[in-house]
Backbone as JSON, one array per atom type, in Angstrom:
{
  "sequence": "XXXXXXXXXXXXXXXXXXXXXXXXXXXXXXXXXXXXXXXXXXXXXXXXXXXXXXXXXXXXXXXXXXXXXXXXXXXXXXXXXXXXXXXXXX",
  "N": [[45.15, 7.17, -1.72], [42.55, 7.68, -0.81], [40.92, 6.62, -2.86], [41.36, 3.93, -2.54], [40.18, 3.43, -0.08], [37.51, 4.07, -0.66], [37.01, 2.07, -2.51], [36.79, -0.1, -0.94], [34.28, 0.03, 0.25], [32.33, 0.33, -1.83], [31.85, -0.98, -5.1], [31.17, 0.51, -7.24], [31.91, 3.66, -8.4], [30.19, 5.86, -8.42], [28.45, 5.58, -6.33], [29.83, 6.35, -4.14], [29.51, 8.9, -3.22], [29.58, 11.1, -0.63], [27.84, 13.01, 0.28], [25.44, 14.73, 2.35], [22.87, 14.54, 1.32], [22.62, 12.08, 0.09], [22.75, 10.26, 2.06], [21.18, 7.6, 3.33], [18.93, 6.52, 5.65], [18.29, 3.47, 7.08], [15.07, 2.18, 6.88], [12.87, 1.04, 9.3], [10.25, -1.06, 9.76], [7.89, -1.36, 12.08], [5.35, -3.3, 13.13], [2.27, -1.99, 14.1], [-0.07, -3.13, 14.75], [-1.72, -6.11, 15.74], [-1.27, -9.51, 14.48], [-3.8, -10.7, 14.37], [-5.55, -8.51, 14.2], [-4.66, -7.45, 11.76], [-5.5, -9.5, 10.1], [-8.27, -9.27, 10.46], [-8.72, -6.78, 9.24], [-7.94, -7.32, 6.64], [-9.82, -9.28, 5.9], [-12.13, -7.72, 6.14], [-11.64, -5.84, 4.09], [-11.71, -7.5, 1.82], [-14.32, -8.58, 1.95], [-15.82, -6.21, 1.78], [-15.1, -5.34, -0.75], [-16.14, -7.41, -2.37], [-18.88, -7.13, -1.76], [-19.33, -4.58, -2.81], [-18.87, -5.07, -5.51], [-21.06, -6.71, -6.04], [-23.19, -4.93, -5.61], [-22.6, -3.13, -7.66], [-23.01, -4.79, -9.88], [-25.78, -5.22, -9.64], [-26.69, -2.62, -10.06], [-25.94, -2.29, -12.72], [-27.46, -4.27, -13.99], [-30.04, -3.35, -13.47], [-30.08, -1.14, -15.01], [-29.51, 1.45, -14.08], [-28.91, 4.99, -13.84], [-25.67, 5.87, -14.89], [-24.32, 7.72, -13.28], [-25.03, 7.18, -10.68], [-23.35, 5.18, -10.03], [-21.06, 6.38, -9.18], [-21.33, 6.73, -6.48], [-20.44, 4.38, -5.47], [-17.78, 4.65, -5.21], [-16.97, 5.33, -2.63], [-17.42, 2.95, -1.26], [-15.66, 1.2, -2.57], [-13.36, 2.52, -1.88], [-13.26, 2.18, 0.92], [-12.83, -0.57, 1.03], [-10.32, -0.74, -0.14], [-8.77, 0.68, 1.7], [-8.94, -0.98, 3.97], [-7.64, -3.27, 2.96], [-5.03, -2.27, 2.32], [-4.18, -1.34, 4.81], [-3.93, -3.73, 6.19], [-1.95, -4.92, 4.69], [0.23, -3.15, 4.92], [0.67, -3.25, 7.59], [-0.36, -1.38, 9.43]],
  "CA": [[44.68, 6.51, -0.52], [41.1, 7.82, -0.73], [40.28, 5.7, -3.8], [41.44, 2.59, -1.97], [39.17, 3.35, 0.98], [36.21, 4.02, -1.32], [36.87, 0.78, -3.18], [36.42, -1.08, 0.07], [32.86, 0.11, 0.52], [31.51, 0.14, -3.02], [32.59, -1.25, -6.32], [30.79, 1.55, -8.2], [32.43, 4.94, -7.95], [29.11, 6.83, -8.28], [27.79, 5.38, -5.04], [30.71, 6.78, -3.08], [29.25, 10.28, -2.89], [29.34, 11.15, 0.8], [27.07, 14.2, 0.62], [24.33, 14.41, 3.27], [21.65, 14.25, 0.58], [22.58, 10.68, -0.32], [22.77, 9.38, 3.23], [19.87, 7.01, 3.55], [18.79, 5.82, 6.92], [17.47, 2.28, 6.88], [13.76, 2.27, 7.47], [12.44, -0.14, 10.02], [8.79, -1.08, 9.89], [7.43, -2.11, 13.24], [3.89, -3.41, 13.03], [1.6, -1.44, 15.28], [-1.29, -3.9, 15.0], [-1.43, -7.54, 15.91], [-1.64, -10.32, 13.31], [-5.25, -10.91, 14.38], [-6.17, -7.28, 13.69], [-4.35, -7.39, 10.32], [-6.39, -10.47, 9.46], [-9.62, -8.68, 10.46], [-8.76, -5.71, 8.24], [-7.87, -7.94, 5.32], [-11.12, -9.9, 5.65], [-13.06, -6.63, 5.9], [-11.38, -5.29, 2.77], [-12.16, -8.44, 0.8], [-15.78, -8.63, 2.0], [-16.33, -4.93, 1.3], [-14.88, -5.33, -2.19], [-17.12, -8.31, -2.98], [-20.19, -6.5, -1.61], [-19.4, -3.48, -3.76], [-19.03, -5.65, -6.84], [-22.45, -7.18, -6.16], [-24.03, -3.73, -5.78], [-22.33, -2.64, -9.01], [-23.69, -5.68, -10.83], [-27.21, -4.94, -9.54], [-26.91, -1.33, -10.72], [-25.82, -2.48, -14.16], [-28.61, -5.08, -14.43], [-31.24, -2.52, -13.38], [-29.88, -0.02, -15.94], [-29.56, 2.74, -13.38], [-28.08, 6.05, -14.4], [-24.26, 5.63, -14.53], [-23.83, 8.63, -12.24], [-25.23, 6.54, -9.39], [-22.19, 4.31, -9.75], [-20.05, 7.17, -8.48], [-21.48, 6.53, -5.03], [-19.69, 3.17, -5.1], [-16.4, 5.04, -4.96], [-16.7, 5.28, -1.19], [-17.36, 1.55, -0.86], [-14.38, 0.68, -3.06], [-12.32, 3.19, -1.1], [-13.21, 1.51, 2.22], [-12.21, -1.89, 0.86], [-8.9, -0.52, -0.4], [-8.13, 1.08, 2.96], [-8.8, -2.19, 4.78], [-6.62, -4.13, 2.37], [-3.7, -1.69, 2.43], [-3.79, -1.32, 6.21], [-3.47, -5.08, 6.54], [-0.71, -5.19, 3.96], [1.3, -2.31, 5.44], [0.77, -3.5, 9.03], [-0.6, -0.14, 10.17]],
  "C": [[43.15, 6.54, -0.43], [40.41, 6.85, -1.67], [40.34, 4.27, -3.29], [40.38, 2.41, -0.89], [37.78, 3.26, 0.37], [35.98, 2.69, -2.01], [36.48, -0.31, -2.19], [34.92, -1.12, 0.27], [31.98, -0.23, -0.69], [32.39, -0.19, -4.21], [32.29, -0.2, -7.39], [31.2, 2.9, -7.64], [31.32, 5.97, -7.72], [28.41, 6.7, -6.94], [28.62, 5.89, -3.88], [30.53, 8.23, -2.69], [28.84, 10.35, -1.43], [28.56, 12.4, 1.21], [25.9, 13.81, 1.51], [23.03, 14.07, 2.55], [21.51, 12.77, 0.25], [22.65, 9.71, 0.86], [21.36, 8.87, 3.48], [19.89, 6.25, 4.86], [17.87, 4.64, 6.67], [16.14, 2.41, 7.6], [13.39, 0.94, 8.11], [10.93, -0.05, 10.2], [8.41, -1.98, 11.06], [5.91, -2.12, 13.18], [3.26, -2.86, 14.29], [0.23, -2.07, 15.5], [-0.92, -5.38, 15.04], [-1.79, -8.3, 14.63], [-3.14, -10.58, 13.23], [-5.97, -9.68, 13.79], [-5.87, -7.1, 12.2], [-5.27, -8.32, 9.55], [-7.81, -9.92, 9.37], [-9.74, -7.61, 9.37], [-8.7, -6.27, 6.83], [-9.21, -8.57, 4.95], [-12.17, -8.82, 5.39], [-12.88, -6.07, 4.5], [-11.89, -6.2, 1.66], [-13.69, -8.51, 0.77], [-16.4, -7.35, 1.44], [-16.19, -4.85, -0.23], [-15.91, -6.22, -2.9], [-18.53, -7.73, -2.9], [-20.37, -5.38, -2.63], [-19.55, -3.99, -5.18], [-20.45, -6.15, -7.07], [-23.39, -5.99, -6.37], [-23.83, -3.15, -7.17], [-23.04, -3.49, -10.05], [-25.2, -5.44, -10.82], [-27.54, -3.62, -10.25], [-26.85, -1.47, -12.24], [-27.03, -3.24, -14.7], [-29.88, -4.23, -14.44], [-31.18, -1.3, -14.3], [-30.06, 1.33, -15.27], [-28.64, 3.73, -14.07], [-26.62, 5.81, -13.96], [-23.72, 6.57, -13.45], [-24.05, 8.06, -10.84], [-24.06, 5.63, -9.02], [-21.06, 5.07, -9.05], [-20.14, 7.0, -6.97], [-20.72, 5.29, -4.56], [-18.22, 3.48, -4.83], [-16.06, 4.91, -3.48], [-16.62, 3.84, -0.68], [-16.06, 0.9, -1.33], [-13.23, 1.27, -2.25], [-12.17, 2.51, 0.26], [-12.54, 0.14, 2.11], [-10.71, -1.74, 0.61], [-8.16, -0.14, 0.87], [-7.93, -0.14, 3.85], [-7.7, -3.1, 4.27], [-5.22, -3.56, 2.6], [-3.25, -1.54, 3.88], [-3.29, -2.68, 6.65], [-2.13, -5.36, 5.91], [0.47, -4.42, 4.54], [1.49, -2.44, 6.94], [0.59, -2.23, 9.85], [-1.99, -0.1, 10.73]]
}
């Protein structure tokens, strides 16, 4: 009788494990920012990324010490945060 009931839910026998570890609760993503704010963050991320690329190009053209390029990490980081916040709707 149990195998008939399990066959109703899943066709694969391995997915029928009813242990609490395998119980997955469906995640619901509710956007906590408006579409306008997501757009602002996306535009900021893109502008920041382009600005950082320009600064990097200037550093390369001026033959500055490569260690100065490490400071661009924070600019790239800010652009990535803006992009991913817009993408994840947070």
